[in-house]
C-alpha positions as CSV (number, residue, x, y, z in Angstrom):
1,X,20.2,-43.4,7.2
2,X,20.1,-40.8,9.9
3,X,21.2,-38.1,7.4
4,X,18.2,-39.0,5.1
5,X,15.8,-38.8,8.1
6,X,17.2,-35.5,9.0
7,X,16.7,-34.2,5.5
8,X,13.2,-35.6,5.3
9,X,12.3,-34.1,8.7
10,X,13.7,-30.7,7.6
11,X,11.7,-30.9,4.4
12,X,8.5,-31.7,6.2
13,X,9.1,-28.8,8.6
14,X,9.8,-26.4,5.7
15,X,6.7,-27.5,3.8
16,X,4.6,-27.3,6.9
17,X,5.8,-23.8,7.7
18,X,5.4,-22.7,4.1
19,X,2.0,-24.1,3.8
20,X,0.9,-22.6,7.1
21,X,2.2,-19.2,5.9
22,X,0.3,-19.5,2.7
23,X,-2.9,-20.3,4.6
24,X,-2.8,-17.3,6.8
25,X,-4.8,-14.3,5.6
26,X,-2.9,-11.1,5.4
27,X,-4.9,-8.5,7.3
28,X,-5.4,-5.1,5.7
29,X,-5.1,-2.0,7.8
30,X,-7.2,1.0,6.8
31,X,-6.1,4.2,8.6
32,X,-8.2,7.4,8.4
33,X,-6.9,10.6,9.9
34,X,-9.2,13.6,10.3
35,X,-8.6,17.3,10.7
36,X,-11.8,18.7,12.2
37,X,-12.9,22.3,11.7
38,X,-12.3,24.5,14.7
39,X,-16.1,24.8,15.1
40,X,-16.5,21.1,15.5
41,X,-17.9,20.3,19.0
42,X,-16.8,17.5,21.2
43,X,-20.3,15.9,20.9
44,X,-20.2,16.0,17.1
45,X,-16.7,14.4,17.1
46,X,-18.0,11.7,19.5
47,X,-21.0,11.1,17.2
48,X,-18.5,10.5,14.2
49,X,-16.4,8.2,16.3
50,X,-19.3,6.2,17.5
51,X,-20.7,5.9,14.0
52,X,-17.3,4.6,12.7
53,X,-17.1,2.1,15.6
54,X,-20.5,0.8,14.7
55,X,-19.4,-0.1,11.2
56,X,-17.4,-3.0,12.7
57,X,-20.7,-4.4,13.9
58,X,-22.5,-3.9,10.6
59,X,-20.0,-4.6,7.8
60,X,-18.6,-8.1,7.4
61,X,-14.8,-8.5,7.2
62,X,-13.8,-5.9,9.8
63,X,-11.7,-7.7,12.4
64,X,-10.9,-4.7,14.6
65,X,-11.5,-1.0,15.1
66,X,-9.3,1.4,17.1
67,X,-9.3,5.2,17.4
68,X,-7.4,7.8,19.2
69,X,-6.4,11.5,19.5
70,X,-3.0,12.7,18.6
71,X,-0.7,12.9,21.6
72,X,2.6,13.5,19.9
73,X,4.9,16.1,21.5
74,X,6.6,16.6,18.1
75,X,3.7,18.9,16.9
76,X,4.1,17.6,13.4
77,X,0.5,16.5,12.9
78,X,-0.4,19.5,10.7
79,X,-3.7,19.9,12.5
80,X,-4.8,16.3,12.0
81,X,-5.9,15.1,15.4
82,X,-8.1,12.0,15.2
83,X,-7.0,8.6,14.0
84,X,-9.4,5.8,13.1
85,X,-8.0,2.4,12.2
86,X,-9.9,-0.6,10.8
87,X,-8.3,-4.0,10.4
88,X,-9.9,-6.0,7.7
89,X,-9.6,-9.8,7.1
90,X,-7.8,-9.0,3.8
91,X,-7.8,-6.5,0.9
92,X,-10.9,-8.0,-0.5
93,X,-12.8,-7.3,2.7
94,X,-11.6,-3.7,2.5
95,X,-12.7,-3.5,-1.1
96,X,-16.2,-4.7,-0.1
97,X,-16.3,-2.1,2.7
98,X,-15.7,0.9,0.6
99,X,-18.9,0.8,-1.5
100,X,-20.9,-0.8,1.3
101,X,-24.3,1.1,2.0
102,X,-23.4,1.5,5.7
103,X,-20.1,3.1,4.8
104,X,-21.8,5.4,2.3
105,X,-24.4,6.3,5.0
106,X,-21.6,7.2,7.3
107,X,-20.1,9.5,4.6
108,X,-23.5,11.2,4.2
109,X,-23.8,11.8,7.9
110,X,-20.3,13.2,8.1
111,X,-21.0,15.5,5.1
112,X,-24.2,16.7,6.7
113,X,-22.5,17.5,10.0
114,X,-20.0,19.7,8.0
115,X,-17.3,19.5,10.7
116,X,-14.5,17.9,8.6
117,X,-11.8,20.2,7.3
118,X,-9.6,17.5,5.7
119,X,-8.8,13.8,5.8
120,X,-6.4,11.4,4.5
121,X,-6.3,7.6,4.3
122,X,-3.5,5.0,4.2
123,X,-4.0,1.3,3.7
124,X,-1.3,-1.3,4.1
125,X,-0.7,-4.9,4.9
126,X,1.5,-5.4,7.9
C-alpha cells in the first residue's frame, strides 16, 4: 500500500510541476544594439534612451526595460556602444509592440535626429 501511495504522490508532484510549467509565460527578450554616428551628442543619445525607456510606460506587454553602454575590455563591439533590452510578457506582446504607433513614433524621431550609423536586433526566449 505504501508503494502505491508513493507512486501516486510522485504522479501528483509530476503533474503539478508540469502544469505549473505550462502555465508560466515565456518572456521574450528584445535586444537592440546601436552604433551612433561620431557626430551624435550626449544629449541626443540621452533623448533616444529616454524615449525608449518611455515605451515601457506606453506600450502594453513590456515587463522591463534596461539599457547600458559597452564596457567590455575585449574591444570586439565593432563600434556598437549602446544596448537597449526590452523584456516582453511573451512573443505575442513583442509582435504587438513592433507595429505599435508609439514604437513607430520613436522610429520617426530617431530618423529625424539622424544620429544612428547602424543597429541590430536579437530576440530570444530565455
